[in-house]
mmCIF file of the N, C-alpha and C atoms, coordinates in Angstrom:
data_MODEL
# 
_entry.id   MODEL 
# 
loop_
_atom_site.group_PDB 
_atom_site.id 
_atom_site.type_symbol 
_atom_site.label_atom_id 
_atom_site.label_alt_id 
_atom_site.label_comp_id 
_atom_site.label_asym_id 
_atom_site.label_entity_id 
_atom_site.label_seq_id 
_atom_site.pdbx_PDB_ins_code 
_atom_site.Cartn_x 
_atom_site.Cartn_y 
_atom_site.Cartn_z 
_atom_site.occupancy 
_atom_site.B_iso_or_equiv 
_atom_site.pdbx_formal_charge 
_atom_site.auth_seq_id 
_atom_site.auth_comp_id 
_atom_site.auth_asym_id 
_atom_site.auth_atom_id 
_atom_site.pdbx_PDB_model_num 
ATOM 1   N N  . MET A 1 1  ? 7.314  -14.578 9.736   1.00 0.00 ? 1  MET A N  1 
ATOM 2   C CA . MET A 1 1  ? 6.956  -13.735 10.871  1.00 0.00 ? 1  MET A CA 1 
ATOM 3   C C  . MET A 1 1  ? 7.416  -12.307 10.595  1.00 0.00 ? 1  MET A C  1 
ATOM 4   N N  . GLU A 1 2  ? 6.566  -11.338 10.866  1.00 0.00 ? 2  GLU A N  1 
ATOM 5   C CA . GLU A 1 2  ? 6.905  -9.943  10.624  1.00 0.00 ? 2  GLU A CA 1 
ATOM 6   C C  . GLU A 1 2  ? 7.866  -9.437  11.696  1.00 0.00 ? 2  GLU A C  1 
ATOM 7   N N  . SER A 1 3  ? 8.687  -8.465  11.314  1.00 0.00 ? 3  SER A N  1 
ATOM 8   C CA . SER A 1 3  ? 9.630  -7.888  12.263  1.00 0.00 ? 3  SER A CA 1 
ATOM 9   C C  . SER A 1 3  ? 8.899  -7.041  13.295  1.00 0.00 ? 3  SER A C  1 
ATOM 10  N N  . ASP A 1 4  ? 9.593  -6.734  14.388  1.00 0.00 ? 4  ASP A N  1 
ATOM 11  C CA . ASP A 1 4  ? 9.021  -5.887  15.432  1.00 0.00 ? 4  ASP A CA 1 
ATOM 12  C C  . ASP A 1 4  ? 8.666  -4.514  14.874  1.00 0.00 ? 4  ASP A C  1 
ATOM 13  N N  . VAL A 1 5  ? 9.475  -4.025  13.933  1.00 0.00 ? 5  VAL A N  1 
ATOM 14  C CA . VAL A 1 5  ? 9.221  -2.710  13.331  1.00 0.00 ? 5  VAL A CA 1 
ATOM 15  C C  . VAL A 1 5  ? 7.897  -2.724  12.592  1.00 0.00 ? 5  VAL A C  1 
ATOM 16  N N  . ALA A 1 6  ? 7.692  -3.727  11.764  1.00 0.00 ? 6  ALA A N  1 
ATOM 17  C CA . ALA A 1 6  ? 6.447  -3.811  10.988  1.00 0.00 ? 6  ALA A CA 1 
ATOM 18  C C  . ALA A 1 6  ? 5.249  -3.995  11.911  1.00 0.00 ? 6  ALA A C  1 
ATOM 19  N N  . LEU A 1 7  ? 5.416  -4.733  12.991  1.00 0.00 ? 7  LEU A N  1 
ATOM 20  C CA . LEU A 1 7  ? 4.319  -4.959  13.926  1.00 0.00 ? 7  LEU A CA 1 
ATOM 21  C C  . LEU A 1 7  ? 3.941  -3.701  14.682  1.00 0.00 ? 7  LEU A C  1 
ATOM 22  N N  . SER A 1 8  ? 4.885  -2.761  14.834  1.00 0.00 ? 8  SER A N  1 
ATOM 23  C CA . SER A 1 8  ? 4.593  -1.530  15.563  1.00 0.00 ? 8  SER A CA 1 
ATOM 24  C C  . SER A 1 8  ? 3.835  -0.508  14.712  1.00 0.00 ? 8  SER A C  1 
ATOM 25  N N  . LEU A 1 9  ? 3.714  -0.765  13.420  1.00 0.00 ? 9  LEU A N  1 
ATOM 26  C CA . LEU A 1 9  ? 2.994  0.144   12.533  1.00 0.00 ? 9  LEU A CA 1 
ATOM 27  C C  . LEU A 1 9  ? 1.494  -0.071  12.653  1.00 0.00 ? 9  LEU A C  1 
ATOM 28  N N  . PRO A 1 10 ? 0.705  0.969   12.418  1.00 0.00 ? 10 PRO A N  1 
ATOM 29  C CA . PRO A 1 10 ? -0.747 0.776   12.420  1.00 0.00 ? 10 PRO A CA 1 
ATOM 30  C C  . PRO A 1 10 ? -1.163 -0.128  11.258  1.00 0.00 ? 10 PRO A C  1 
ATOM 31  N N  . GLU A 1 11 ? -2.338 -0.705  11.341  1.00 0.00 ? 11 GLU A N  1 
ATOM 32  C CA . GLU A 1 11 ? -2.822 -1.602  10.287  1.00 0.00 ? 11 GLU A CA 1 
ATOM 33  C C  . GLU A 1 11 ? -3.007 -0.881  8.963   1.00 0.00 ? 11 GLU A C  1 
ATOM 34  N N  . THR A 1 12 ? -3.598 0.311   9.006   1.00 0.00 ? 12 THR A N  1 
ATOM 35  C CA . THR A 1 12 ? -3.833 1.092   7.801   1.00 0.00 ? 12 THR A CA 1 
ATOM 36  C C  . THR A 1 12 ? -3.455 2.535   8.073   1.00 0.00 ? 12 THR A C  1 
ATOM 37  N N  . GLY A 1 13 ? -3.393 3.304   7.021   1.00 0.00 ? 13 GLY A N  1 
ATOM 38  C CA . GLY A 1 13 ? -3.082 4.723   7.156   1.00 0.00 ? 13 GLY A CA 1 
ATOM 39  C C  . GLY A 1 13 ? -1.939 5.112   6.250   1.00 0.00 ? 13 GLY A C  1 
ATOM 40  N N  . TYR A 1 14 ? -1.330 6.229   6.591   1.00 0.00 ? 14 TYR A N  1 
ATOM 41  C CA . TYR A 1 14 ? -0.257 6.772   5.771   1.00 0.00 ? 14 TYR A CA 1 
ATOM 42  C C  . TYR A 1 14 ? 0.923  7.165   6.645   1.00 0.00 ? 14 TYR A C  1 
ATOM 43  N N  . LEU A 1 15 ? 2.120  7.120   6.052   1.00 0.00 ? 15 LEU A N  1 
ATOM 44  C CA . LEU A 1 15 ? 3.335  7.563   6.718   1.00 0.00 ? 15 LEU A CA 1 
ATOM 45  C C  . LEU A 1 15 ? 3.988  8.649   5.884   1.00 0.00 ? 15 LEU A C  1 
ATOM 46  N N  . ARG A 1 16 ? 4.461  9.691   6.549   1.00 0.00 ? 16 ARG A N  1 
ATOM 47  C CA . ARG A 1 16 ? 5.217  10.735  5.869   1.00 0.00 ? 16 ARG A CA 1 
ATOM 48  C C  . ARG A 1 16 ? 6.657  10.261  5.718   1.00 0.00 ? 16 ARG A C  1 
ATOM 49  N N  . LEU A 1 17 ? 7.430  10.954  4.893   1.00 0.00 ? 17 LEU A N  1 
ATOM 50  C CA . LEU A 1 17 ? 8.800  10.554  4.605   1.00 0.00 ? 17 LEU A CA 1 
ATOM 51  C C  . LEU A 1 17 ? 9.643  10.453  5.873   1.00 0.00 ? 17 LEU A C  1 
ATOM 52  N N  . ARG A 1 18 ? 9.532  11.414  6.771   1.00 0.00 ? 18 ARG A N  1 
ATOM 53  C CA . ARG A 1 18 ? 10.370 11.369  7.976   1.00 0.00 ? 18 ARG A CA 1 
ATOM 54  C C  . ARG A 1 18 ? 10.007 10.209  8.888   1.00 0.00 ? 18 ARG A C  1 
ATOM 55  N N  . ASP A 1 19 ? 8.783  9.702   8.786   1.00 0.00 ? 19 ASP A N  1 
ATOM 56  C CA . ASP A 1 19 ? 8.397  8.522   9.553   1.00 0.00 ? 19 ASP A CA 1 
ATOM 57  C C  . ASP A 1 19 ? 9.027  7.260   8.976   1.00 0.00 ? 19 ASP A C  1 
ATOM 58  N N  . ILE A 1 20 ? 9.359  7.290   7.697   1.00 0.00 ? 20 ILE A N  1 
ATOM 59  C CA . ILE A 1 20 ? 9.941  6.129   7.021   1.00 0.00 ? 20 ILE A CA 1 
ATOM 60  C C  . ILE A 1 20 ? 11.458 6.135   7.133   1.00 0.00 ? 20 ILE A C  1 
ATOM 61  N N  . ILE A 1 21 ? 12.092 7.258   6.767   1.00 0.00 ? 21 ILE A N  1 
ATOM 62  C CA . ILE A 1 21 ? 13.559 7.296   6.764   1.00 0.00 ? 21 ILE A CA 1 
ATOM 63  C C  . ILE A 1 21 ? 14.142 7.867   8.053   1.00 0.00 ? 21 ILE A C  1 
ATOM 64  N N  . GLY A 1 22 ? 13.269 8.303   8.957   1.00 0.00 ? 22 GLY A N  1 
ATOM 65  C CA . GLY A 1 22 ? 13.721 8.805   10.250  1.00 0.00 ? 22 GLY A CA 1 
ATOM 66  C C  . GLY A 1 22 ? 14.081 10.279  10.220  1.00 0.00 ? 22 GLY A C  1 
ATOM 67  N N  . ASP A 1 23 ? 14.178 10.834  11.410  1.00 0.00 ? 23 ASP A N  1 
ATOM 68  C CA . ASP A 1 23 ? 14.564 12.236  11.585  1.00 0.00 ? 23 ASP A CA 1 
ATOM 69  C C  . ASP A 1 23 ? 15.278 12.332  12.929  1.00 0.00 ? 23 ASP A C  1 
ATOM 70  N N  . ARG A 1 24 ? 16.601 12.414  12.883  1.00 0.00 ? 24 ARG A N  1 
ATOM 71  C CA . ARG A 1 24 ? 17.399 12.437  14.123  1.00 0.00 ? 24 ARG A CA 1 
ATOM 72  C C  . ARG A 1 24 ? 17.053 13.611  15.011  1.00 0.00 ? 24 ARG A C  1 
ATOM 73  N N  . GLU A 1 25 ? 16.844 14.782  14.404  1.00 0.00 ? 25 GLU A N  1 
ATOM 74  C CA . GLU A 1 25 ? 16.544 15.984  15.195  1.00 0.00 ? 25 GLU A CA 1 
ATOM 75  C C  . GLU A 1 25 ? 15.233 15.844  15.963  1.00 0.00 ? 25 GLU A C  1 
ATOM 76  N N  . ALA A 1 26 ? 14.257 15.169  15.365  1.00 0.00 ? 26 ALA A N  1 
ATOM 77  C CA . ALA A 1 26 ? 12.964 14.987  16.014  1.00 0.00 ? 26 ALA A CA 1 
ATOM 78  C C  . ALA A 1 26 ? 12.909 13.690  16.830  1.00 0.00 ? 26 ALA A C  1 
ATOM 79  N N  . GLY A 1 27 ? 13.989 12.903  16.795  1.00 0.00 ? 27 GLY A N  1 
ATOM 80  C CA . GLY A 1 27 ? 14.030 11.652  17.547  1.00 0.00 ? 27 GLY A CA 1 
ATOM 81  C C  . GLY A 1 27 ? 13.197 10.537  16.946  1.00 0.00 ? 27 GLY A C  1 
ATOM 82  N N  . ILE A 1 28 ? 12.990 10.583  15.624  1.00 0.00 ? 28 ILE A N  1 
ATOM 83  C CA . ILE A 1 28 ? 12.202 9.549   14.946  1.00 0.00 ? 28 ILE A CA 1 
ATOM 84  C C  . ILE A 1 28 ? 13.169 8.536   14.334  1.00 0.00 ? 28 ILE A C  1 
ATOM 85  N N  . PRO A 1 29 ? 13.114 7.276   14.785  1.00 0.00 ? 29 PRO A N  1 
ATOM 86  C CA . PRO A 1 29 ? 14.014 6.265   14.219  1.00 0.00 ? 29 PRO A CA 1 
ATOM 87  C C  . PRO A 1 29 ? 13.595 5.877   12.800  1.00 0.00 ? 29 PRO A C  1 
ATOM 88  N N  . ALA A 1 30 ? 14.553 5.446   12.009  1.00 0.00 ? 30 ALA A N  1 
ATOM 89  C CA . ALA A 1 30 ? 14.287 5.062   10.619  1.00 0.00 ? 30 ALA A CA 1 
ATOM 90  C C  . ALA A 1 30 ? 13.695 3.666   10.537  1.00 0.00 ? 30 ALA A C  1 
ATOM 91  N N  . LEU A 1 31 ? 12.640 3.512   9.764   1.00 0.00 ? 31 LEU A N  1 
ATOM 92  C CA . LEU A 1 31 ? 12.112 2.194   9.432   1.00 0.00 ? 31 LEU A CA 1 
ATOM 93  C C  . LEU A 1 31 ? 12.933 1.604   8.292   1.00 0.00 ? 31 LEU A C  1 
ATOM 94  N N  . ILE A 1 32 ? 13.252 2.456   7.327   1.00 0.00 ? 32 ILE A N  1 
ATOM 95  C CA . ILE A 1 32 ? 14.095 2.100   6.185   1.00 0.00 ? 32 ILE A CA 1 
ATOM 96  C C  . ILE A 1 32 ? 15.289 3.054   6.239   1.00 0.00 ? 32 ILE A C  1 
ATOM 97  N N  . PRO A 1 33 ? 16.469 2.581   6.632   1.00 0.00 ? 33 PRO A N  1 
ATOM 98  C CA . PRO A 1 33 ? 17.609 3.484   6.833   1.00 0.00 ? 33 PRO A CA 1 
ATOM 99  C C  . PRO A 1 33 ? 18.314 3.882   5.529   1.00 0.00 ? 33 PRO A C  1 
ATOM 100 N N  . VAL A 1 34 ? 17.722 4.818   4.811   1.00 0.00 ? 34 VAL A N  1 
ATOM 101 C CA . VAL A 1 34 ? 18.314 5.359   3.591   1.00 0.00 ? 34 VAL A CA 1 
ATOM 102 C C  . VAL A 1 34 ? 18.202 6.879   3.634   1.00 0.00 ? 34 VAL A C  1 
ATOM 103 N N  . SER A 1 35 ? 18.962 7.546   2.779   1.00 0.00 ? 35 SER A N  1 
ATOM 104 C CA . SER A 1 35 ? 18.891 9.005   2.712   1.00 0.00 ? 35 SER A CA 1 
ATOM 105 C C  . SER A 1 35 ? 17.643 9.426   1.937   1.00 0.00 ? 35 SER A C  1 
ATOM 106 N N  . LYS A 1 36 ? 17.302 10.698  2.067   1.00 0.00 ? 36 LYS A N  1 
ATOM 107 C CA . LYS A 1 36 ? 16.142 11.240  1.357   1.00 0.00 ? 36 LYS A CA 1 
ATOM 108 C C  . LYS A 1 36 ? 16.308 11.086  -0.153  1.00 0.00 ? 36 LYS A C  1 
ATOM 109 N N  . SER A 1 37 ? 17.498 11.393  -0.671  1.00 0.00 ? 37 SER A N  1 
ATOM 110 C CA . SER A 1 37 ? 17.709 11.291  -2.120  1.00 0.00 ? 37 SER A CA 1 
ATOM 111 C C  . SER A 1 37 ? 17.648 9.838   -2.594  1.00 0.00 ? 37 SER A C  1 
ATOM 112 N N  . THR A 1 38 ? 18.153 8.905   -1.797  1.00 0.00 ? 38 THR A N  1 
ATOM 113 C CA . THR A 1 38 ? 18.065 7.484   -2.150  1.00 0.00 ? 38 THR A CA 1 
ATOM 114 C C  . THR A 1 38 ? 16.612 7.031   -2.156  1.00 0.00 ? 38 THR A C  1 
ATOM 115 N N  . TRP A 1 39 ? 15.829 7.497   -1.169  1.00 0.00 ? 39 TRP A N  1 
ATOM 116 C CA . TRP A 1 39 ? 14.413 7.121   -1.116  1.00 0.00 ? 39 TRP A CA 1 
ATOM 117 C C  . TRP A 1 39 ? 13.683 7.609   -2.366  1.00 0.00 ? 39 TRP A C  1 
ATOM 118 N N  . TRP A 1 40 ? 13.868 8.885   -2.719  1.00 0.00 ? 40 TRP A N  1 
ATOM 119 C CA . TRP A 1 40 ? 13.162 9.423   -3.885  1.00 0.00 ? 40 TRP A CA 1 
ATOM 120 C C  . TRP A 1 40 ? 13.609 8.744   -5.174  1.00 0.00 ? 40 TRP A C  1 
ATOM 121 N N  . ALA A 1 41 ? 14.897 8.448   -5.296  1.00 0.00 ? 41 ALA A N  1 
ATOM 122 C CA . ALA A 1 41 ? 15.379 7.728   -6.482  1.00 0.00 ? 41 ALA A CA 1 
ATOM 123 C C  . ALA A 1 41 ? 14.751 6.339   -6.535  1.00 0.00 ? 41 ALA A C  1 
ATOM 124 N N  . GLY A 1 42 ? 14.613 5.694   -5.387  1.00 0.00 ? 42 GLY A N  1 
ATOM 125 C CA . GLY A 1 42 ? 14.003 4.371   -5.319  1.00 0.00 ? 42 GLY A CA 1 
ATOM 126 C C  . GLY A 1 42 ? 12.530 4.377   -5.670  1.00 0.00 ? 42 GLY A C  1 
ATOM 127 N N  . THR A 1 43 ? 11.829 5.468   -5.337  1.00 0.00 ? 43 THR A N  1 
ATOM 128 C CA . THR A 1 43 ? 10.410 5.539   -5.720  1.00 0.00 ? 43 THR A CA 1 
ATOM 129 C C  . THR A 1 43 ? 10.285 5.707   -7.230  1.00 0.00 ? 43 THR A C  1 
ATOM 130 N N  . LEU A 1 44 ? 11.235 6.402   -7.829  1.00 0.00 ? 44 LEU A N  1 
ATOM 131 C CA . LEU A 1 44 ? 11.200 6.601   -9.288  1.00 0.00 ? 44 LEU A CA 1 
ATOM 132 C C  . LEU A 1 44 ? 11.534 5.326   -10.056 1.00 0.00 ? 44 LEU A C  1 
ATOM 133 N N  . ASP A 1 45 ? 12.493 4.538   -9.532  1.00 0.00 ? 45 ASP A N  1 
ATOM 134 C CA . ASP A 1 45 ? 12.895 3.336   -10.277 1.00 0.00 ? 45 ASP A CA 1 
ATOM 135 C C  . ASP A 1 45 ? 12.176 2.065   -9.831  1.00 0.00 ? 45 ASP A C  1 
ATOM 136 N N  . GLY A 1 46 ? 11.247 2.179   -8.875  1.00 0.00 ? 46 GLY A N  1 
ATOM 137 C CA . GLY A 1 46 ? 10.430 1.037   -8.490  1.00 0.00 ? 46 GLY A CA 1 
ATOM 138 C C  . GLY A 1 46 ? 10.948 0.206   -7.330  1.00 0.00 ? 46 GLY A C  1 
ATOM 139 N N  . ARG A 1 47 ? 12.093 0.567   -6.746  1.00 0.00 ? 47 ARG A N  1 
ATOM 140 C CA . ARG A 1 47 ? 12.597 -0.182  -5.582  1.00 0.00 ? 47 ARG A CA 1 
ATOM 141 C C  . ARG A 1 47 ? 11.727 0.038   -4.355  1.00 0.00 ? 47 ARG A C  1 
ATOM 142 N N  . PHE A 1 48 ? 11.153 1.227   -4.245  1.00 0.00 ? 48 PHE A N  1 
ATOM 143 C CA . PHE A 1 48 ? 10.318 1.596   -3.104  1.00 0.00 ? 48 PHE A CA 1 
ATOM 144 C C  . PHE A 1 48 ? 8.913  1.924   -3.598  1.00 0.00 ? 48 PHE A C  1 
ATOM 145 N N  . PRO A 1 49 ? 7.926  1.845   -2.707  1.00 0.00 ? 49 PRO A N  1 
ATOM 146 C CA . PRO A 1 49 ? 6.535  2.101   -3.121  1.00 0.00 ? 49 PRO A CA 1 
ATOM 147 C C  . PRO A 1 49 ? 6.319  3.510   -3.659  1.00 0.00 ? 49 PRO A C  1 
ATOM 148 N N  . LYS A 1 50 ? 5.327  3.629   -4.494  1.00 0.00 ? 50 LYS A N  1 
ATOM 149 C CA . LYS A 1 50 ? 4.961  4.936   -5.044  1.00 0.00 ? 50 LYS A CA 1 
ATOM 150 C C  . LYS A 1 50 ? 4.238  5.750   -3.977  1.00 0.00 ? 50 LYS A C  1 
ATOM 151 N N  . PRO A 1 51 ? 4.483  7.056   -3.945  1.00 0.00 ? 51 PRO A N  1 
ATOM 152 C CA . PRO A 1 51 ? 3.816  7.908   -2.958  1.00 0.00 ? 51 PRO A CA 1 
ATOM 153 C C  . PRO A 1 51 ? 2.374  8.223   -3.352  1.00 0.00 ? 51 PRO A C  1 
ATOM 154 N N  . VAL A 1 52 ? 1.630  8.705   -2.367  1.00 0.00 ? 52 VAL A N  1 
ATOM 155 C CA . VAL A 1 52 ? 0.260  9.154   -2.562  1.00 0.00 ? 52 VAL A CA 1 
ATOM 156 C C  . VAL A 1 52 ? 0.241  10.637  -2.232  1.00 0.00 ? 52 VAL A C  1 
ATOM 157 N N  . LYS A 1 53 ? -0.296 11.442  -3.113  1.00 0.00 ? 53 LYS A N  1 
ATOM 158 C CA . LYS A 1 53 ? -0.399 12.884  -2.891  1.00 0.00 ? 53 LYS A CA 1 
ATOM 159 C C  . LYS A 1 53 ? -1.705 13.150  -2.147  1.00 0.00 ? 53 LYS A C  1 
ATOM 160 N N  . LEU A 1 54 ? -1.612 13.521  -0.869  1.00 0.00 ? 54 LEU A N  1 
ATOM 161 C CA . LEU A 1 54 ? -2.804 13.767  -0.069  1.00 0.00 ? 54 LEU A CA 1 
ATOM 162 C C  . LEU A 1 54 ? -3.329 15.180  -0.254  1.00 0.00 ? 54 LEU A C  1 
ATOM 163 N N  . SER A 1 55 ? -2.444 16.126  -0.552  1.00 0.00 ? 55 SER A N  1 
ATOM 164 C CA . SER A 1 55 ? -2.808 17.511  -0.853  1.00 0.00 ? 55 SER A CA 1 
ATOM 165 C C  . SER A 1 55 ? -1.606 18.124  -1.563  1.00 0.00 ? 55 SER A C  1 
ATOM 166 N N  . PRO A 1 56 ? -1.706 19.353  -2.051  1.00 0.00 ? 56 PRO A N  1 
ATOM 167 C CA . PRO A 1 56 ? -0.573 19.935  -2.784  1.00 0.00 ? 56 PRO A CA 1 
ATOM 168 C C  . PRO A 1 56 ? 0.752  19.920  -2.018  1.00 0.00 ? 56 PRO A C  1 
ATOM 169 N N  . GLY A 1 57 ? 0.713  20.034  -0.708  1.00 0.00 ? 57 GLY A N  1 
ATOM 170 C CA . GLY A 1 57 ? 1.960  20.057  0.054   1.00 0.00 ? 57 GLY A CA 1 
ATOM 171 C C  . GLY A 1 57 ? 2.219  18.824  0.894   1.00 0.00 ? 57 GLY A C  1 
ATOM 172 N N  . VAL A 1 58 ? 1.392  17.784  0.725   1.00 0.00 ? 58 VAL A N  1 
ATOM 173 C CA . VAL A 1 58 ? 1.518  16.600  1.578   1.00 0.00 ? 58 VAL A CA 1 
ATOM 174 C C  . VAL A 1 58 ? 1.624  15.340  0.722   1.00 0.00 ? 58 VAL A C  1 
ATOM 175 N N  . THR A 1 59 ? 2.767  14.662  0.849   1.00 0.00 ? 59 THR A N  1 
ATOM 176 C CA . THR A 1 59 ? 3.007  13.396  0.183   1.00 0.00 ? 59 THR A CA 1 
ATOM 177 C C  . THR A 1 59 ? 3.191  12.346  1.265   1.00 0.00 ? 59 THR A C  1 
ATOM 178 N N  . ALA A 1 60 ? 2.634  11.169  1.060   1.00 0.00 ? 60 ALA A N  1 
ATOM 179 C CA . ALA A 1 60 ? 2.725  10.105  2.052   1.00 0.00 ? 60 ALA A CA 1 
ATOM 180 C C  . ALA A 1 60 ? 2.761  8.759   1.345   1.00 0.00 ? 60 ALA A C  1 
ATOM 181 N N  . TRP A 1 61 ? 2.983  7.709   2.139   1.00 0.00 ? 61 TRP A N  1 
ATOM 182 C CA . TRP A 1 61 ? 3.015  6.350   1.628   1.00 0.00 ? 61 TRP A CA 1 
ATOM 183 C C  . TRP A 1 61 ? 2.065  5.506   2.446   1.00 0.00 ? 61 TRP A C  1 
ATOM 184 N N  . ARG A 1 62 ? 1.392  4.566   1.789   1.00 0.00 ? 62 ARG A N  1 
ATOM 185 C CA . ARG A 1 62 ? 0.462  3.676   2.480   1.00 0.00 ? 62 ARG A CA 1 
ATOM 186 C C  . ARG A 1 62 ? 1.225  2.776   3.447   1.00 0.00 ? 62 ARG A C  1 
ATOM 187 N N  . VAL A 1 63 ? 0.725  2.641   4.661   1.00 0.00 ? 63 VAL A N  1 
ATOM 188 C CA . VAL A 1 63 ? 1.360  1.785   5.664   1.00 0.00 ? 63 VAL A CA 1 
ATOM 189 C C  . VAL A 1 63 ? 1.495  0.357   5.131   1.00 0.00 ? 63 VAL A C  1 
ATOM 190 N N  . GLU A 1 64 ? 0.485  -0.114  4.427   1.00 0.00 ? 64 GLU A N  1 
ATOM 191 C CA . GLU A 1 64 ? 0.514  -1.468  3.897   1.00 0.00 ? 64 GLU A CA 1 
ATOM 192 C C  . GLU A 1 64 ? 1.697  -1.680  2.952   1.00 0.00 ? 64 GLU A C  1 
ATOM 193 N N  . ASP A 1 65 ? 1.998  -0.661  2.134   1.00 0.00 ? 65 ASP A N  1 
ATOM 194 C CA . ASP A 1 65 ? 3.128  -0.751  1.201   1.00 0.00 ? 65 ASP A CA 1 
ATOM 195 C C  . ASP A 1 65 ? 4.461  -0.770  1.942   1.00 0.00 ? 65 ASP A C  1 
ATOM 196 N N  . ILE A 1 66 ? 4.574  0.037   2.985   1.00 0.00 ? 66 ILE A N  1 
ATOM 197 C CA . ILE A 1 66 ? 5.818  0.079   3.768   1.00 0.00 ? 66 ILE A CA 1 
ATOM 198 C C  . ILE A 1 66 ? 5.993  -1.227  4.534   1.00 0.00 ? 66 ILE A C  1 
ATOM 199 N N  . ARG A 1 67 ? 4.912  -1.746  5.089   1.00 0.00 ? 67 ARG A N  1 
ATOM 200 C CA . ARG A 1 67 ? 4.963  -3.027  5.803   1.00 0.00 ? 67 ARG A CA 1 
ATOM 201 C C  . ARG A 1 67 ? 5.442  -4.139  4.846   1.00 0.00 ? 67 ARG A C  1 
ATOM 202 N N  . ALA A 1 68 ? 4.928  -4.148  3.624   1.00 0.00 ? 68 ALA A N  1 
ATOM 203 C CA . ALA A 1 68 ? 5.333  -5.149  2.623   1.00 0.00 ? 68 ALA A CA 1 
ATOM 204 C C  . ALA A 1 68 ? 6.803  -4.987  2.257   1.00 0.00 ? 68 ALA A C  1 
ATOM 205 N N  . LEU A 1 69 ? 7.276  -3.751  2.141   1.00 0.00 ? 69 LEU A N  1 
ATOM 206 C CA . LEU A 1 69 ? 8.683  -3.507  1.831   1.00 0.00 ? 69 LEU A CA 1 
ATOM 207 C C  . LEU A 1 69 ? 9.578  -4.018  2.955   1.00 0.00 ? 69 LEU A C  1 
ATOM 208 N N  . ILE A 1 70 ? 9.207  -3.769  4.198   1.00 0.00 ? 70 ILE A N  1 
ATOM 209 C CA . ILE A 1 70 ? 9.987  -4.248  5.341   1.00 0.00 ? 70 ILE A CA 1 
ATOM 210 C C  . ILE A 1 70 ? 10.017 -5.771  5.346   1.00 0.00 ? 70 ILE A C  1 
ATOM 211 N N  . LYS A 1 71 ? 8.868  -6.376  5.108   1.00 0.00 ? 71 LYS A N  1 
ATOM 212 C CA . LYS A 1 71 ? 8.783  -7.848  5.088   1.00 0.00 ? 71 LYS A CA 1 
ATOM 213 C C  . LYS A 1 71 ? 9.644  -8.432  3.968   1.00 0.00 ? 71 LYS A C  1 
ATOM 214 N N  . GLN A 1 72 ? 9.608  -7.803  2.804   1.00 0.00 ? 72 GLN A N  1 
ATOM 215 C CA . GLN A 1 72 ? 10.391 -8.243  1.651   1.00 0.00 ? 72 GLN A CA 1 
ATOM 216 C C  . GLN A 1 72 ? 11.891 -8.090  1.912   1.00 0.00 ? 72 GLN A C  1 
ATOM 217 N N  . SER A 1 73 ? 12.280 -7.062  2.648   1.00 0.00 ? 73 SER A N  1 
ATOM 218 C CA . SER A 1 73 ? 13.696 -6.776  2.901   1.00 0.00 ? 73 SER A CA 1 
ATOM 219 C C  . SER A 1 73 ? 14.253 -7.551  4.080   1.00 0.00 ? 73 SER A C  1 
ATOM 220 N N  . ALA A 1 74 ? 13.401 -8.230  4.838   1.00 0.00 ? 74 ALA A N  1 
ATOM 221 C CA . ALA A 1 74 ? 13.844 -8.952  6.030   1.00 0.00 ? 74 ALA A CA 1 
ATOM 222 C C  . ALA A 1 74 ? 14.775 -10.105 5.638   1.00 0.00 ? 74 ALA A C  1 
ATOM 223 N N  . PRO A 1 75 ? 15.770 -10.390 6.487   1.00 0.00 ? 75 PRO A N  1 
ATOM 224 C CA . PRO A 1 75 ? 16.655 -11.527 6.211   1.00 0.00 ? 75 PRO A CA 1 
ATOM 225 C C  . PRO A 1 75 ? 15.840 -12.810 6.095   1.00 0.00 ? 75 PRO A C  1 
ATOM 226 N N  . GLY A 1 76 ? 16.147 -13.593 5.091   1.00 0.00 ? 76 GLY A N  1 
ATOM 227 C CA . GLY A 1 76 ? 15.444 -14.843 4.878   1.00 0.00 ? 76 GLY A CA 1 
ATOM 228 C C  . GLY A 1 76 ? 14.177 -14.713 4.065   1.00 0.00 ? 76 GLY A C  1 
ATOM 229 N N  . ALA A 1 77 ? 13.844 -13.476 3.640   1.00 0.00 ? 77 ALA A N  1 
ATOM 230 C CA . ALA A 1 77 ? 12.644 -13.272 2.827   1.00 0.00 ? 77 ALA A CA 1 
ATOM 231 C C  . ALA A 1 77 ? 12.892 -13.825 1.432   1.00 0.00 ? 77 ALA A C  1 
ATOM 232 N N  . ALA A 1 78 ? 11.868 -14.372 0.834   1.00 0.00 ? 78 ALA A N  1 
ATOM 233 C CA . ALA A 1 78 ? 11.991 -14.913 -0.522  1.00 0.00 ? 78 ALA A CA 1 
ATOM 234 C C  . ALA A 1 78 ? 12.225 -13.781 -1.496  1.00 0.00 ? 78 ALA A C  1 
ATOM 235 N N  . ALA A 1 79 ? 13.161 -13.981 -2.418  1.00 0.00 ? 79 ALA A N  1 
ATOM 236 C CA . ALA A 1 79 ? 13.484 -12.937 -3.396  1.00 0.00 ? 79 ALA A CA 1 
ATOM 237 C C  . ALA A 1 79 ? 12.528 -12.923 -4.544  1.00 0.00 ? 79 ALA A C  1 
# 
């Protein structure tokens, strides 16, 4: 069963970094509670999904990839 967080995500689309790791100043809760530097290091070493470049100044991640990461990280998920 998917977590409430994963269920609240749209079926398809893209998420920006602050939508994934949160932004306290903007009141956006973290889906994946890690720092920005940890997230970028994880994308480089394969722990986290690879980003998609939507334009020169816009990087995002597929909702499907983030949903899969949340499901994989859930307690009791198969390793």
